[in-house]
Structures are given as structure tokens and as C-alpha cells.
N, C-alpha and C positions, 0 to 999 in steps of 0.2 A: 190734690194732696192725699197722701196715704194716711189712713187713720190707724193702721195697726190692727184693724178688726177683722182681717181676712179669715181668721180661724174660728171666729165666734158667730153666734146668731145675732140678728139685729135687735130683737126685742127680748131683753132680759138675759140673753146668752144661755149657754148650757147649764149654768149654775143656779138659775132662778127656779129652785125646786120647791115644791110644797106650798105654792101660793099662786093665786090668780092676780094678785096685785103686784105686777112686775114692773120694775124700772126699765127704762130704755137704755140698754148697755151701750149701744152705738152712739146715742145722743150724749151720754155721759162722757164717753171717750173723745168725741168730737169737741166737747166743751173744754176738756183738759188740754187737748192739742192746740185749740185756738187760743186759750189763755197763755199757753207756753210760748206763743209767738211774740207776746209782749215781754220784752227784755231778753229775747232769745240770744244765746251765746254761740260762737262758732263751734264750741265743743259739745253742743247739744243740750246744754242746761239753760238756766235762766238767771238773770240778775235784775231783780226788782227790789231795790233797797227801800226800806220803809220811808214813806212820805216823800219819795222822789217823784219826778215826773212820770217815770215808768209805773210806779205804784199808783199814781193818779190814773193812768190809762187803764190799769187792771181794775181799779175801783169803778171807773166810768163804765167799763164793759159789764162788770158784775151788776151794777145798778140798772143798766139798760135791760139786761136779761131778767132781772127781778121784776122790773116794771112790765115787761112783755108777758110775764107769768101771772100778772095781776096782784103782785105783792106791793105793799106800801113800805117805802124805805125811809128810815130816819137815821140821822147821824148825831152822835153825842160830841161833847167838847174835846174828846181825845181822838175823834175820827173813827171810833167804833161804829160799824154799820149794822143796822137791824132791819131785816126785811120780813114783814109781818103778813100772815094769812089769818084772817079772823076765824074763830071757832063758833060753834053753836051757842056756847055759854060765855058771853063777854065778861062775866064776873070771875071766871077762872083765870089764874095766872098762866102765862104762856109756857109751852115747852120750847126750850132753846136748843139749837144745834148749830155747829159750824166749826170754823178754824181760822186760818189766816191766809192772805195772798202775798205778803212780803216774803223775800227770799234772802238767803245768804249771798255774799258777793259772787261766789261760784256755786250757785245752788242748783237743785234739780227741779224737774217739772211737777213733782207730786207732793213734796213736803209742804203741808198746809193747804195747797190748792185742792188736793183731793177732798179734804173735809168740807171746804166751801162749795165746790162744784158738785160733789155728791149730795150735799144739802140742797142745792138748787134742783138737782134731779129728783130728790124726794118731793120738793114742792111742785115740780112739773108733773110728776106722776100722780100726785094727789089731785091736781087740777084736771089731768087727762081722765081720771077715773070718776070725776065729779063727786069726790068725797068731801064731807065737812066733818072735821074733828070736833069733839066736845070742847076741848081747850084750844085757844089760839096757838099758832106756831110762829116762831121767830128764828130766822136763819141769820147767823152772825158772822161778819168778817172783822176779827179783832185787829187792832193796830199794833204793828211792830212786835210780833211774837219773837222774831229771831234775835233782836238786839244787836245786829251786826253794824248798824250805822251809829246809834247813839250810846251803845255800850250797856244797855239794860234790857234783858229779855223779858218777855211777857208784859210789855209795858202797858198796852191798852187794857188788857184783862185785869192786870193788877190794880190799876186805878179804878176800874169799874167795880171790882170786888172790895174796894176799900183798903187794900194793902199798901197803896202808895197815894200820896196827895197829888192831885192834878197840877197844882201850881209848881210843885217841886219838879215834876216830870217835864213840864213845859220848858223848864230852864236847862234841861240836859242839852248838850251841844255835840255836834259831830266833829270830825277832824278838821273841818274848815271853819268851825266856829258858829255854824248855823244851828239855832236851837230847835227843839221840837215844836214850840209854839210858832216860831217863824215858818217852819216847814208846813205845819198844818194850814196856815194862812196862804202860803205860796201855792199849794195845790188845791185850795178851796174846800178842804174837808174838816174844818173846825165847825162842829155843830153848835146849835144855840144853847143846848142844855148841858149842865155839868155831867161828867161821866161818874155815875154812882150806881150802886145796886138798886134794882127795883124788884118787886115781887115776881118770882118766876118759879115754876113747878119743878123743873129739872133741866139738865144740860147733857147732851150727848155729843161726842166728838169722834169722828172717823179719821184715822191717820195711818200712814205707812209705819211699820214697826221701827224702822231706822236701826235695825240690828238683825242678827242672823238666826234667831231662835226659831221663828215660824218656818222659815225656808228649810232649815236643817232638819226639822221634825216633820216636814211635809204637811204642815197644818194650815188650813185655809183662813181661819179667823182666830185672832187673839182677843180673849176676854180680859180686859185690863182691870186688875183689882186695885191698883193704886200706883203711885209714883214715888221714886226714891228721894231721900233727903239730899240737899245740895247746899254748898256754901261757896260764894263767889267773892273774890278780892280784886282790888287794884294794887299792884306792887310797883314800887319805884326804888331803883338803886341809883345813888348819886356818888360819883367819884370825882375825878378831875380830868378835864380834857388836857391833852398834851401831845407833843409831836411823836409820831410813831417811830421815827428813825433815830431820835436823840434821847429818848427816855429809857433808862435801864430798868430792869425788873424791880430793883429795890425802891425805885421812885414812882412806880406805877400805882395808880388807884383806878383800876379799870372797871367801870360800871357794868360792861357787858360780860366780862369774865365772871364777875359776881353773880349777875343774873343767870348766866349759863349754869353755874353750880347750883343755884336755887331751883332752876328748872329741872335739873337732874334729881334734886331732892324730891320734887313733886312726883316724878316718875317712880322713884324708889319707894316712896310712901304709898303710892297706888299699888305697886306690885306686891308689897308686903301684905296686902289685904286680899290677895288671891283674885279669883275671877269676878268677885263682887266689887272690887276696887275700881274707882275711876278718878283720875287726876289729869288735868290738862292745862297747858298754857297755849292759848290760841291767838293771842295778840301780842305784838312786840314792836315798840317804837324806840329806835336808837337815835341818840343825839350826840354829836351833830351829823352822824351817818355819813362820814367822809372816810375814804379808804386809808388816809395817812394821818388820821387823828384818833388817839385813844378815846373811846367813848366816855363821856362825862355823865350821861344820864340814860337810863333805860326804864321805860314804863311797860309793864306787861300784865296780862290777866292771869289769874290763877283760879281754878275751880276744882272742888272735890265733890264726888257724889258717892252715895252708898245707900243700900236699902235700910240701914239701921241708923236711927237718930243718935244712938249711943256712940257708934263708930265715928260719925261726923263730929260729935263733941270731942272725941279723942284727937281727931285730926286738927280741930280748931285749937286745941291746947298744944299739940306737938309742933305743928308747922311753923307758927310765928317764932317759937323759941329756937328751933334748929336753923331756920333761915337767918335769924339774927346772929347766931354763932358764925355762919358762913360769911355774912357781911362784915362782922368784926375782924375775922381772919384776913379778909381782902382789904381792910382799911377803907371800907365803903359804907356810907350811910344807907340804911334800909328803912323804907316806910311801907307799911301794909295797912290798907284801908278796907275794912269789910264793906261789901256792897249789898249783899243779899244772903239771907239764910232762909231756906225753905225746909220745913220739917217734912218727913215722909208723910205722904198724903194718901190715906185710904179712900177709895171711892165708895159710893153709896150702894149698899147691898141690894136694895130693891131695884135700882137701875141696872146694876150688874146682872141681876136675875133676868131682866128683860132682854139683855143682850144674849145671855146664855140660852134662854128659851127660844129666841129668834134663830140663832145659829142651829139649834137642834131641830126646830120645826122645818127649817129650810134644807136640812140635810148636809150642812157643812161640818167638816172636822174642825174642832175647836179645842183650845187649851187656855187655862188661866196664865196670865203673864203680868209682871210688874214693869212699868215703864221706866227705862233708864234715862229717858230724855225728859226735859221740862216741856210742858204744853200749857196752852191757855186753860185747859180743863183743870190743871192744878190750882190756878188762881180761883176759878169759878167755884171749885169744890169747897172752898172756904165759906161760900155763901149759900149755895143751893145743892141739892142732890145731883150727883154727876157720875157719868160712866164714859169709858172710851172703848172704841173698837179698833183693833189693829188688823192690817193685812200685810202679807209678806212683801219685801222688796228684794230685788236680785242681789245676792251676796251680802245682804244686810247693809248695803251701801247707801248713805244719805249725806247731806251737806256736801254734795259732790255733783258735778255736771253729768256724771255717768249714772246717777240714780235712775232706777228703772223698775216698773211693775208691769204685769200683763193686764190686758183689758178685762179678762175674766176675773182677775183679783180685784180690780177696781169695782166691777159689777157686784161681786160677792159682798164686799164691804158695804156698798150702797144699799143692797137689798136688806142686809141685817139692820142698817141704820133706819130704813123705812119702816121695817117691822117693829123695831123698838120704839120709835117715835110715835107711831100710831097706837101702839099698846099703852104707852104712857099718857098720851093726849086723850084717849078714850076710856081710861080706867074709871070705874065708878068711885065716887067720893063717899 
């Protein structure tokens, strides 16, 4: 199997500068490529939907690799996995780091998986070097970050951080009616203890940027200072099903035409806010979905994102009102249910400083950046000091089977993660 490492060096790669504590770049890349075989798609991506059998296979592989590294793995009631390496001082709270292994339906190899497997490489490197940190370390695989199966992103981390109730989330169902709770039982990853926050010192997450800023500026490391505000809705338009060939325009109550005009409104509201605006409809379910029946019901997702809480508040006031006017003019009922609102989340200045110091010490070019995407770190940051590390991805493309990064980019991010984790875990109290 080709690993894609033909242009790099095996131990640390050409970018492991300024340190003798080098990660094994080839081992990291091999881990990424082997995980990508689980749920591999013909177009070169992955499909590992949360709590599916393929997710179970990824989890099983991760657990086996952790055990082989001498880590102790426990699983909470939401399926969140914690792989622990003890520190010299058992009274100190652990330093956490990780991401997620679930994917979009047509996802890429690196979204989430990079953070988990780079975290594993950090643990392997520490074991290889015979190091013992002052504080314990815990590598985390969060359950269902993507939200593509059950319709709720950041699911496991939000429950752990106390932002959602576990019982409520267990009742969420996928398109086939299977609930989160049933799925946890089906794959054998419902742990014995409730998912809830425990004392922890800090959390670090490595992730691909999922945007073009780092690549366009030829920057190796993104120092993530925070994440933008977001609001998510479920929207429903209800009209009247009728025959496509016999119903004249004056008698039509077309739920899909109404939904299309509301979707256009989302796009117009996004573009009115310039390059900082984000507005997306990513899910659409048409009923009865027959070529010769005027649609009677359409369910669709709506989300807005912006760096400013104030701008999100304006969107929350404007969108329901204007969408309601569209529905009225179409003669269609419109229902809008808020699902989630996340305030803009700044990350911890001391943890950010460790990432910045690591990038500088290792000789990587770096810049501050605000995350446009939601990450488990956003949930965790509500509870403990948190920071993120970004590395570039080709053309800024993610949530796509063509998602791609270079081996040296993966190694650079992992090296910064190692340095920041060691600095935090060994800091004097």
C-alpha cells in the first residue's frame, strides 16, 4: 500500500524542527491511511456515520491501538472514549486532547480523524521516549461530532460538557427511526457511567482548517483563537399534495416552491453580510417525492454563522419574519424550530499561548485564525481551558471525498500538539 510518504523522512519529517522529541511522521500517516480503509468510498473519501457498524469498526481499531500503547480506555454513557496515560502526580487533573472518528455521508479522510490519530501518535511518542508527564493525559474520541445521522452536531461533547441532557439526546432518531440510545447498544459502545464533565486541566484539538485561509497565505499552523457564533433550525413548509398535471397555478399550494424561495432568502441574507456571512441549507426531505405530485411537505435544515453574536441576533430576528412572509404569499404553512444556538466562543489565552510558543519554537509559520466550523472544542471550552491547532487542507475543501492534506502538514500539526500538551501537563502549579 502506498502511504503517500515518499517525499518525507520517516522520523518526524523535514518539519520536525527545534526539538529532539519528534513524532514519527510515517507512523502517523500510516495510521490515517489505515483508518481511512474503514468506510472507504470509491471516490476516495470515507463514510463512517456515527454509531453505525463502520463507526464501531473504527472505534474497535482505535481501542486496540490505544491498548497496544499501554493506555487504559474507558467509555461513558454517550460512547465518548477516553484513553488515559497516568502522570507522575495522580492528584492533578488530566490534560485532554482529541477529536472524532465519525464522518459525513461523503466525508474525507482527515476531518476529525487527524485529531484522534495525531493524539494517538502523541501518546506513542511519549511512550517511545520513556517520558512521564506530571499530569495524566487523556486522548478523547467524541461521539457524533458531525451530526449527519441524527441531526445534531457536537452530540457527545455537548452532553459531556453539560450543554445537553443525555436522556434527551438518547431519544434523537435517524431517518429510519433508530434512536441514539438504540444505536449505542447495537454497536456495544454505551459505557456504564453518565456522560458528564469531570475535573480536567485543559483540552487541545488538532484539526484541518476546512477553509482556504492557511493555504492561500502559505501558513503552516493556524493558532485558533476561538469559534464563531451559530444558530441552527429545522424548517417545515406544509402545502397541499395534488396532481401535477391537473392543478392550475391558482390552486397550487406547493411546499417545495415555498421552501426554494426560503432557501434563496438564506443565501441572500448570508451574502448581505459579506465575506464573514455564512448561511446554509444542507438537508432537504420532500414529501411525497413523486415526479407527478405537487409536494405537500418539505423539511429542511437552516443554519447561520458569523463571528459576531450581535449579527447572529439580528439574523435570528430577521429570518423567521421574512420567511413567514414568503410562506404567506405561497399560501403555505411555515414552521421553524430552533435547534441550537452557540455563542461565539473565545478559547483560553494560556492554552493559545502554548500553541503559539510551540509553533515558534519549532520554526513553523503561523497566524491567528477564527474557526468558521463548529468543533468538539467549542463544547469543551464551556467547561475547561481549551485551544485548537489548524493545519491547511488542499483548496480549503472539507466535508467532501476529495478532502486532502500532505503528510508533512499532518506531521507539523502533530508536532505542535505534542509540544503544547507536554508544556501544559508539565507546567508548575
